C-alpha positions as CSV (number, residue, x, y, z in Angstrom):
1,X,84.3,114.4,52.5
2,X,83.9,111.4,50.7
3,X,80.4,109.8,49.3
4,X,79.6,106.6,51.3
5,X,77.7,104.4,49.0
6,X,76.1,100.6,49.2
7,X,78.8,99.6,46.3
8,X,81.5,100.7,48.4
9,X,81.3,97.5,50.8
10,X,84.6,95.6,50.5
11,X,82.7,92.6,49.5
12,X,81.4,94.4,46.0
13,X,84.7,94.4,43.8
14,X,84.6,95.9,40.3
15,X,81.0,98.2,40.7
16,X,82.7,101.2,40.3
17,X,81.4,101.8,36.5
18,X,77.9,100.2,37.5
19,X,77.9,102.7,40.3
20,X,78.7,105.2,37.8
21,X,75.7,104.7,35.1
22,X,73.3,104.4,38.1
23,X,73.7,108.2,38.7
24,X,74.4,108.8,35.3
25,X,71.0,107.7,34.4
26,X,69.4,109.3,37.6
27,X,70.6,112.6,36.9
28,X,69.2,112.0,33.0
29,X,65.5,111.6,34.7
30,X,63.3,113.2,32.4
31,X,59.5,112.5,31.8
32,X,59.2,112.7,28.0
33,X,58.6,110.7,26.6
34,X,56.3,108.4,28.3
35,X,57.6,105.0,28.2
36,X,56.3,101.4,29.5
37,X,58.1,98.2,30.6
38,X,56.5,94.8,30.4
39,X,57.9,91.9,32.1
40,X,57.4,88.3,30.5
41,X,58.8,85.1,31.8
42,X,59.0,82.4,28.9
43,X,58.2,78.5,29.5
44,X,61.8,77.7,29.5
45,X,62.5,80.1,32.5
46,X,64.1,83.2,30.6
47,X,63.0,86.6,30.6
48,X,61.9,88.8,28.3
49,X,60.7,92.4,28.6
50,X,58.9,94.6,26.0
51,X,59.8,98.9,26.4
52,X,56.8,100.4,24.5
53,X,58.2,104.6,24.1
54,X,55.2,106.4,22.9
55,X,57.0,108.5,20.0
56,X,53.8,109.9,18.2
57,X,55.3,112.4,15.1
58,X,58.7,110.3,14.8
59,X,59.4,108.3,11.7
60,X,61.6,105.6,11.9
61,X,64.4,108.0,10.5
62,X,63.9,110.1,13.3
63,X,64.4,107.4,15.5
64,X,67.7,105.6,17.0
65,X,68.2,102.4,19.2
66,X,71.6,101.3,20.0
67,X,73.6,99.5,22.8
68,X,76.5,100.8,24.5
69,X,78.5,100.4,27.6
70,X,75.7,98.0,29.3
71,X,72.9,100.8,28.1
72,X,70.2,100.7,26.0
73,X,70.2,104.5,24.1
74,X,67.2,105.4,22.7
75,X,67.3,108.5,20.1
76,X,64.8,110.8,18.5
77,X,65.3,113.8,16.8
78,X,63.0,115.5,14.4
79,X,63.8,118.4,11.7
80,X,61.7,121.4,11.2
81,X,59.9,121.5,8.4
82,X,60.3,124.6,7.0
83,X,58.0,125.0,4.3
84,X,55.1,124.5,6.8
85,X,53.3,127.2,8.2
86,X,51.7,126.7,11.4
87,X,48.7,128.8,12.8
88,X,49.0,127.3,16.0
89,X,51.8,124.8,17.2
90,X,51.3,122.7,19.8
91,X,53.2,119.6,18.6
92,X,56.7,120.3,19.0
93,X,59.3,118.9,17.0
94,X,62.0,117.6,20.3
95,X,64.4,115.6,20.6
96,X,65.0,113.3,23.3
97,X,67.3,110.5,24.6
98,X,65.9,108.1,26.7
99,X,68.7,105.4,28.6
100,X,67.6,102.2,30.1
101,X,70.6,100.5,32.3
102,X,71.1,96.5,31.2
103,X,72.5,94.0,33.2
104,X,74.6,91.6,32.1
105,X,73.8,89.3,29.4
106,X,70.8,91.2,28.0
107,X,70.5,91.0,24.5
108,X,68.4,93.6,22.7
109,X,66.6,91.5,20.0
110,X,64.0,94.1,18.4
111,X,62.7,97.3,17.8
112,X,59.3,98.3,16.2
113,X,57.9,101.2,15.5
114,X,53.8,101.0,14.8
115,X,50.9,103.4,15.4
116,X,53.2,105.8,17.2
117,X,54.7,103.1,19.7
118,X,58.4,102.2,19.2
119,X,58.3,98.6,21.1
120,X,61.9,97.1,21.9
121,X,62.5,93.9,22.7
122,X,64.9,92.8,25.3
123,X,65.5,89.2,26.4
124,X,67.8,87.6,29.2
125,X,68.9,84.1,28.5
126,X,69.4,81.8,30.9
127,X,72.7,81.7,32.0
128,X,74.4,78.1,33.0
129,X,76.1,78.5,36.1
130,X,80.0,78.0,35.9
131,X,81.6,76.4,39.1
132,X,85.4,76.1,38.9
133,X,88.0,75.1,41.5
134,X,90.9,77.5,41.8
135,X,94.1,76.3,42.7
136,X,96.2,77.6,45.3
137,X,100.0,78.0,44.7
138,X,102.7,77.9,47.6
139,X,105.0,80.8,47.4
């Protein structure tokens, strides 16, 4: 039995990869680490987004921020310090991967780690509207 989705409409051409990415992100939903997304509109009409991720205990060397295939991927890897001897361990050295799907034209501008928060700035510049005439050839 084939799966029917909103992207299978006949007037939505070439959205197969987009649908696959959305499905992949839905399966990867995990509550760790918590994050906020703030939206701002600049005076020129462009939009910017600030993604704040709570990464207490991670250093800049433990974190990786990259874009691949229209996705923003944030990874955190902490290494256990074998020299430390814990009497109680309530803060685990936990790995994570958090993904955000980016629309076409979105640019990751900056990433800053401060006071246990990783803040990533993403901008959507104003796209110029382009119209062009397609010549019709005779067979």
